[in-house]
Structures are given as C-alpha cells and as structure tokens.
C-alpha positions in Angstrom: -93.5 56.6 -12.6 -89.9 55.3 -12.3 -88.7 52.9 -9.6 -85.0 52.2 -9.0 -84.2 48.8 -7.7 -81.9 48.9 -4.7 -79.4 46.0 -4.3 -80.9 44.1 -1.4 -80.9 40.4 -2.4 -81.0 37.5 0.0 -80.8 33.8 -0.8 -83.1 33.0 2.1 -86.4 34.6 2.7 -86.9 32.7 5.9 -83.7 34.0 7.5 -84.9 37.6 7.1 -88.3 36.8 8.6 -86.7 34.9 11.5 -84.5 37.9 12.4 -87.7 40.0 12.9 -89.6 37.3 14.9 -87.0 36.7 17.6 -88.7 37.0 21.1 -91.8 38.5 19.5 -95.5 37.8 19.4 -96.2 36.6 15.9 -99.6 36.4 14.1 -99.5 34.2 11.0 -102.3 34.9 8.5 -103.2 31.9 6.4 -101.2 29.1 8.1 -102.2 26.3 5.7 -101.3 25.8 2.0 -104.6 24.5 0.8 -105.1 22.1 -0.9 -101.5 20.9 -0.5 -101.0 21.1 3.3 -101.0 17.4 4.1 -98.9 16.5 1.1 -96.3 19.2 1.9 -96.2 18.2 5.5 -95.5 14.6 4.6 -92.7 15.8 2.2 -91.3 17.8 5.1 -91.5 21.0 3.0 -94.2 22.4 5.3 -94.0 24.0 7.8 -90.3 24.7 7.9 -90.6 28.4 8.6 -93.3 27.8 11.3 -91.1 25.4 13.1 -88.2 27.8 13.0 -90.3 30.7 14.4 -91.7 28.4 17.1 -88.1 28.0 18.3 -87.3 31.7 18.7 -90.6 33.6 19.2 -92.4 34.4 22.4 -95.7 33.2 21.0 -97.1 32.4 17.5 -100.8 32.3 16.5 -101.8 31.0 13.1 -105.3 31.6 11.6 -106.8 29.9 8.6 -110.2 28.8 7.1 -109.2 25.3 6.0 -110.6 23.3 8.9 -109.4 20.0 7.6 -105.8 21.2 7.3 -106.1 22.8 10.8 -107.3 19.6 12.3 -104.5 17.7 10.6 -101.8 20.0 11.8 -103.1 20.2 15.3 -103.2 16.4 15.5 -99.4 16.5 15.1 -99.0 18.4 18.4 -95.4 19.3 17.7 -95.2 23.0 18.5 -94.4 24.5 21.9 -95.2 28.2 21.5 -97.6 28.1 18.6 -101.2 27.2 18.0 -103.5 27.3 14.9 -107.1 28.2 15.0 -110.0 28.5 12.6 -110.5 32.2 12.2 -111.6 34.6 9.4 -109.2 37.5 8.8 -112.2 39.7 8.0 -112.9 39.6 11.8 -109.4 40.4 13.0 -110.7 43.2 15.3 -112.3 40.6 17.5 -109.1 38.5 17.7 -107.9 38.5 21.3 -104.2 38.7 20.3 -102.0 41.8 19.9 -99.1 40.9 17.7 -95.7 42.5 17.4 -95.3 40.9 14.0 -97.9 40.0 11.4 -96.7 37.6 8.7 -98.6 37.8 5.5 -96.5 35.6 3.3 -97.7 34.3 0.0 -101.2 35.4 0.7 -101.9 38.8 -1.0 -101.7 37.3 -4.5 -104.6 34.9 -3.6 -107.1 37.7 -2.6 -109.9 39.3 -4.5 -110.4 42.4 -2.4 -107.0 43.8 -1.4 -108.2 47.0 0.1 -110.5 45.2 2.6 -107.7 42.8 3.5 -105.2 45.6 4.2 -107.8 47.6 6.2 -108.4 44.5 8.4 -104.7 44.2 9.0 -104.3 47.9 9.9 -107.1 47.6 12.4 -105.0 45.4 14.6 -101.7 47.2 14.1 -100.3 49.8 16.4 -97.4 52.2 15.6 -94.9 49.5 16.4 -96.4 46.5 14.7 -94.5 45.2 11.7 -96.4 43.7 8.8 -94.2 41.3 6.8 -95.6 40.8 3.2 -94.1 38.2 0.9 -95.3 37.6 -2.6 -94.1 36.3 -6.0 -92.3 38.8 -8.1 -93.8 39.6 -11.5 -90.4 39.9 -13.0 -89.0 36.6 -11.6 -86.4 35.2 -14.0 -88.3 31.8 -14.0 -91.3 33.5 -15.7 -89.2 34.9 -18.5 -87.6 31.5 -19.1 -91.1 29.9 -19.2 -92.4 32.5 -21.6 -89.6 31.7 -24.0 -91.1 28.2 -24.1 -94.6 29.7 -24.6 -95.9 28.4 -21.2 -96.9 30.0 -17.9 -96.9 28.2 -14.5 -99.0 29.7 -11.7 -100.6 28.4 -8.5 -104.2 27.4 -9.2 -105.5 30.0 -6.7 -103.4 33.1 -7.6 -105.5 36.1 -8.7 -102.8 38.8 -9.1 -99.0 39.3 -9.3 -97.0 42.3 -8.2 -93.9 44.1 -9.3 -92.0 46.4 -6.9 -93.8 49.5 -8.4 -97.3 48.1 -8.3 -96.9 46.8 -4.7 -95.5 50.1 -3.6 -98.5 51.8 -5.1 -101.0 49.5 -3.4 -99.4 49.9 0.0 -99.0 53.6 -0.2 -102.5 54.2 -1.4 -103.7 52.2 1.7 -101.7 54.3 4.2 -99.0 51.8 4.8 -95.4 52.9 5.2 -92.7 50.7 3.6 -89.8 50.3 5.9 -87.7 48.0 3.8 -87.8 45.9 0.6 -85.9 42.7 0.2 -85.5 40.6 -3.0 -85.3 36.9 -2.1 -85.6 33.3 -3.0 -87.9 30.8 -1.4 -86.1 28.4 0.9 -85.9 24.8 -0.3 -84.5 21.7 1.3 -81.1 21.6 -0.5 -80.6 17.9 0.4 -83.6 17.0 -1.7 -82.6 19.0 -4.8 -81.1 17.2 -7.8 -77.7 18.2 -9.0 -79.2 19.8 -12.1 -81.6 21.8 -10.0 -78.8 23.0 -7.7 -76.7 24.1 -10.7 -79.7 26.0 -12.1 -80.4 27.6 -8.8 -76.8 28.7 -8.5 -76.9 30.3 -11.9 -80.1 32.1 -11.1 -78.7 33.4 -7.8 -75.7 34.8 -9.6 -78.0 36.8 -11.9 -80.4 37.9 -9.1 -77.6 39.2 -6.9 -76.6 41.6 -9.7 -80.1 42.3 -11.0 -82.5 42.3 -8.0 -85.5 42.7 -10.2 -85.2 39.1 -11.4 -85.6 37.7 -7.8 -88.3 35.1 -7.2 -89.9 36.8 -4.2 -90.6 40.3 -3.0 -90.4 40.7 0.8 -91.7 43.9 2.4 -91.5 45.2 5.9 -94.4 47.6 6.5 -95.8 49.8 9.2 -98.9 51.9 9.6 -98.6 55.6 8.6 -98.2 57.7 11.7 
C-alpha cells in the first residue's frame, strides 16, 4: 500500500479547529489532560483551545473521567458557553447533546480498544456531524532527532502512534469517511519560548512545509459513511 502525502501544512492546529467550530455545537471528548491539568492551567498552557472555542461556538460540552480535574476546572467558572461534566464516552448514546462538531484531539493514542471508541462516536453522529481527530505523527521530525541520540520521549499514557497510512486504514475499516487531512504543529505560547527554541521551531517549520510527513501532528476531518 502506497500513500502520497499532499501538501497541506499549517503552523497552527488550533486555527484549523476554530474555523470548523464557529457558531457550532461542539462536543469535546476528554477535556482534561490528566495528570497534568492543574499544572498546565497554572502555566496558562491549558485550556487555550477551549477558551478560543468558547468565544466563537454556539455551545461547548466537555466530558471526562477525571473528577478531580473536572472539579478544579469548574471551580474557575470562566467559560460562558461551555461546561464540563463527568461522563464515560462508552455511554455516549445516552448523552443528551447532539453535536455539530466532535473534537477528539490527542485522545486516540491513549486508548486500548479503538474499534469500540470509534463505534461509540459513530452512534452519536449524523450525516452532517464532523469528527475532528488530532494525534501525534509517527514520522514527526522530533522523533527522528531523538532516535539519533538513542532516546525516545513519549507521554506516559500513550498506547499507540499513527502514520497517515495506518490512521487511514483504521478509519476506513471502521466505516468513517476522511474529508480532509492536515499536517500541523501544536500551538505554543510564543512569548514563553526561549530564543533557541524559537530558532529550532522555525527550522522545523521550514522542513515540514516542504515535507509534510515530518509534521508533529496529524489532523483529520471525518464523517460517517453514507
């Protein structure tokens, strides 16, 4: 099987997601970043995307299973159109919320049973619902740089990692139609980056724009098969 990489690189994953969420009802699967939620909140690196969506959406619902993080975030009481609740995605059919957009960002790589998860998502999708999947790219240039140093860095809860070809196969075999694929970078607070980090990021962007396959993140826009 051969997959050709189309040139579709963006420096901002968040900007793409926001374009889809404007005036929409948004369901966010896995709202917290356990066990780092409180730390990231205090660093102001969480929840940047959620705040931005709250400003432009019709309504946003987050679900998660980390009750401590949920209580912590709800205590901040800073969102106008959003709420976060304790809810198991395995029971999505009983969720009293019909989304236009389902955001499944940086989640799929944490899961053990991918087919069950995708089936649960399909059960609440209609023909117009967009599922936005974001996940680390197996061929990210950072991984190759680290391998040259004989090290590998990975989130402590990651179970799998995808390339374009393998994620295509997973989605197609689960009756999901790929509308568009973007190759992106994660958004970072540029004001907090060191000069060395900014230079390194600029060099990587230069490479990624020309060779999409080295991008940090895969971003998929998906629908149910008709």
